[in-house]
C-alpha positions in Angstrom: 0.1 1.6 11.0 0.7 5.3 10.3 4.3 4.5 9.8 3.4 2.3 6.8 2.7 5.3 4.6 6.2 5.8 3.1 7.0 2.1 3.1 4.0 1.3 0.8 5.2 3.8 -1.8 8.8 2.8 -1.4 8.1 -0.9 -1.9 5.7 -0.3 -4.7 8.2 1.8 -6.6 11.0 -0.6 -5.9 8.9 -3.3 -7.7 8.2 -0.9 -10.5 4.5 -1.0 -9.9 2.1 1.9 -10.4 -1.0 2.8 -8.4 -3.0 1.5 -11.3 -1.2 -1.9 -11.1 -2.0 -2.2 -7.4 -5.6 -0.9 -8.0 -6.1 -3.7 -10.5 -4.9 -6.3 -8.1 -6.6 -5.1 -5.0 -9.8 -3.7 -6.4 -9.2 -0.4 -4.6 -9.5 2.8 -6.4 -6.3 4.7 -7.4 -7.6 7.7 -5.3 -8.0 5.5 -2.2 -4.5 4.0 -2.6 -3.0 7.4 -3.2 -4.7 8.7 0.0 -3.2 5.8 2.0 0.2 6.4 0.5 0.1 10.1 1.3 -1.2 9.5 4.8 -4.6 11.1 4.2 -6.4 7.9 5.1 -5.2 5.4 7.7 -6.2 2.2 5.9 -7.7 -0.7 7.9 -5.7 -3.8 8.7 -7.7 -5.6 6.0 -6.9 -3.0 3.4 -3.2 -3.0 4.3 -3.2 -6.8 4.1 -4.6 -6.6 0.5 -2.0 -4.0 -0.4 0.8 -6.1 1.1 -0.5 -9.2 -0.8 -0.5 -7.2 -4.0 3.1 -6.1 -3.3 4.2 -9.6 -2.4 5.2 -8.7 1.2 3.7 -9.0 4.7 1.9 -6.3 6.6 4.9 -6.3 8.9 7.1 -5.4 6.0 5.0 -2.2 5.5 6.0 -1.0 9.0 9.0 1.2 9.4 11.7 -0.7 11.4 
């Protein structure tokens, strides 16, 4: 899932959502979400699923084609 890093940020920004918005939906801290977006944390499958749900996409959509 390392390739999902840039896709999360790309999808989030395309939907005009902030890290605070995603934090409010997922319950994850802004710092944790930021670490995942920057690739400083890998993010478990469960975490990525919650982020994908918050973005209205599938986990597969977070993967770089």
